[in-house]
N, C-alpha and C positions, 0 to 999 in steps of 0.2 A: 778577286774579291774578298773571300773566303780569305785566303791565306792572311792578308794586307788587313783585316779585319785582326783576325789573331794576333799579328803584330801588334799594332796597335794595345790589341788588350793590355798585352805584355808592356809594352812600355810604359803604360802607364801607372802600370803595379811598379815597374825599377823606376823611376821619375819620384814617389809615393816614397817610399820605404828610404829610397837613397837621400833624400829633401832629408830625411826623418834621421838619419845617422849623423848627416852633415853636419849639422845646424848645433846638434852633441857638442857635435867633436871642433865646433867654430866657437863653442857659446868656452868649450873647454884652453883651447888655446887661447883664446883671449885672457882668458886669467892665466892664463902658465907666462907669457910675457908682457902682463903688464902692461895690455894695451885693452882702447876700446874697442865692448861689441861692435862699434858701429863702420871702425877702420878694418874689424877682418874680415866684416860682410862687406867695406867696398872694396879689398884688395883678393884675401883669395879665396873666398866666397862669390865675389863678381869676376874673377878673373876664370874660374873653374867650369859657372852658370854659361859666362860667352863663349866655350870655347866651343860648344857646335853654330854656336853664327860665325867663331872664329872660320871655323874648317868649310865648312860648307861657301864662306860667303871666301874664301880666298879659290875651295875647286873652281866654281862660280867662273868666279874676273878669271881664274886660270886656262878654261877653257870655253872662252867666247861668251861668255851669255854673263853678261856685267849689267845685263837687267836685275836678275834673283838677283846678284850680289847686292846693287843696289835695292832695290824694295827689301832685302832680308833683311838691313839693315836701320834703312829707315822705319821700318814696320816690324823690327822688331823695339826697337825704343819708340816709337808707338806705346808697345801694348806694353811693356812695361813700366810707365804711366797710367796708359790710362784704362788696361786693366790688371793691370795686376799689382799696384797701389792701391788704383780702388777701391776693387776687390778687400786688400787689404784693409781700407780703410772703411769698407761697409763690416767684414767680421769684429775689428777691434781697434773703434775710434779714437781711444782713449789714450792711447799708449805711444799713437804718434806723437799725439804732441803734450806728455810726460814731463814734466821739469827732472832728471833725474840723469847719471854716471851713464845708464844702455843708450841714452838718447843723443850724448852727446857728441861734438862736433858732424848730429844730422842736415843742423841749417845752412854751416858751410858747405857739408858736401852738395848742399842743392843748389847752391850759388855757384861752385866749379862747372855742379852736369850743367847749370845754364849758363856757364862762359864758353862753355864746350863747344855745347849746338850753337850759341852764334855764332866762333868761328869758323864752325863744318860751313853752316850755313851760306858764311856770305865766301869763303872760298868752295866754295861747289855752284851759290850761286849764274855764273859766268857759262855752265854747262858740262865742264871739264876737271877733273881732277888727274894730278899729274904728280910727278918725282916733288916740284915743292911744296907743293902742297902738304905730299906724303909727310917731308919731313918736318912744315911748321908742327901737324899733326902728334907724330913721336917725342920731339923738343919739349911742346907741352905736355902732354905724359908722362912725362920725364919728374917735371916739374912739377907737377898735380902731386905726383905718390909721392916725390921728394917734400914738401912743406903738410901731406896731408902723412905724413908716416913719426915725422922726428912731433907735432903738434898730438898724436895718439898716443904716443908712446910719452911722452911727460907728463899728461892726466894721470892715467892705474889709477889706486883705492876704489879696486868696481871685488864686487862679488864674488868667492872661491868658485865655481861651477868644473876644477880637474877631476879628470877620472884617470891621472899617469899616462902612460904609453898608450892608453888606449884612443884615447885622445886621436892621435894621431891615425890609429887604424878607421874610425869611426870616418875624420876627414877625410880621407883619400879615398873608404868603399864608398861612403855616400856617392861623394863625385865620379868616381866610375861609375856607378849604377844610374843616375840620374844623366851624364854624358849615354850609356848606351839607351838610357828609353830613351831619351832624348834623340836619338835616330833612329832611331824603330820607331818612335812616331810617324818622321817626316820624311823616313821615306815611301810608309806603306802611304802618308796620306798623297804626297807628291804623285804617288802614283794614280794612285784612286783619280787624282784629281785633271790631271795628265789625259786618262783614259778617257773624260768630260770634255778632252777638252779645252781648259780653261788656260787662257795667257800665261806667257813665261811672268809678265811682273807683277799681275795680279795673285797668280800663285806666292811670287815671293812677298811681296804685301800682305797677304792673309795666314797660306794656308804654311809655306815656310816660316813669318817671320813667330806666327804666332809659338808653332813647333818649337823653332829652334831658344824659343822664350821661355814651353813649356818647363826647364831647370831653374829661372828666377821665378817660373807662379809655383811654382811647390816647394823650392827651399823659402821665401817668403811667404808662402802661407802659413806652411810648417810654424814657419817661426813666429809672425805674428799672433798666433796659435799660443803656442809657446812662453807666449809675450815675451817675446826677443828681440824688439822692435828695432833695434843699431846694428841686428843684422838681416833683419827686413828688407827696411830704406834700405839704408848701405850697403846691397848686393843691389837694389835695384840702379840705383844713380850710380854706381862704382862699373854696371854691367852695360847703362849706358854712355859714360864717357873712354869709357874701356872701346864696347864697339865705334865709338865716333875715331876717337884718337889711333888708337892703334891698332885694329883690325884695318880700317880703311886706309889708314897709315902706311901699313905695309902692303895692302893692296894698291896702291896710288903709289906708291916704289916700284912697285914690279911691271904696275901695266896701266894704261889710262886710263879712269872710269869714266865713262857717258854720263851726264846726271839730265834722262828726257825731260822727267817729270819735277818741273823748281816747284809750281803748283803743289805739288807733295812735302815738301821742303819750309815753307808755312806749315804746312800742318804740323808736324811736328814740333814747329817752337809751336802751336799755338797745346799741344798736349803737355807737352814740357811744361807750360810754362804753371800750368796745372798740379803743381807738385807741393809749389806757392800756397795758395790752402790749404793744401790736402795736410801739411802737415805746421800750417801755424795757425789752423782757425782751433774752438774747440769739438769737440769731440761728439757734440749736438750735428755741429752744422759742418762737421767729415764729414758723417755720414748722410747729410743730402749733397753734400756735394759730390763726395763718392757715390752716388749714385745719379748726378747726374753727367759725370764725365765718363758713365762705364756706357746710359744712354749712347753719350754722343760718340763710343766710341762705334760700339755694334751699328749707330745711323753710319757712320764712316765704313765703315766693312761691309756690309747694306751697301752702300753705293759705287764702290770697287767691284763689289761680283756684281753688280747691275741690277741688284730686285729693290732697286729705290732709283 
């Protein structure tokens, strides 16, 4: 237990520092290439922070633990909105709905995230995701990326935050630190949970899901504190789409994925819809909604863990 606790602390430190570097580099890259911060968050940052979900879920699927893979993805998508975005809404509510170039594209990304969630639920509802579903997911993912990249490139006229070639090193170094930190946190947390006799699905939905969402948590919270809402929200929305369409698409092509708990798909849909009031309401309402969503999330985790 002492070793796991030490690894947990080191992982948290790497997550926080890595996220700080990542946000700084990502902002510079947005200026360098003339694209919006929300698109950088939606692509580079989102893919980077979703790598833990991809690695953990793929490994779980290939080693005969689909419950952990499914629970991880569904739980991570719930956590990204109900925990991370809601926390961002509490910390800086006015940034989520401010009308400026930094927020450009955010509402369209939210609509696409909800569409991806609906597509996933429709194909997963029969109880199994197989190769045809995986193919549809990957095609949808490519189409979304193409549309958003073209639009983000055309918008331009953003304030410059470039640091020269240092931006590349900040982004790369930040993502490496974030991924290593997340792995340390997840490994230590799963070890503790397993020793306490927690079931595989609950581990996937709670500890693994929250653990693999720590990169999104660290990156988005740092970005919102630094008044970079485009990167913060784009990271979360892009991560959810990446998880559902790319990660699950790849795994479904390799091996069939059973969906045992369809009720959790509805929970994911419910919390995903919370993105709309969080980014459309005014600042004061956003803070109240964020608090309500957070309370709902912790109540849901409590039910899963058998505490409620």
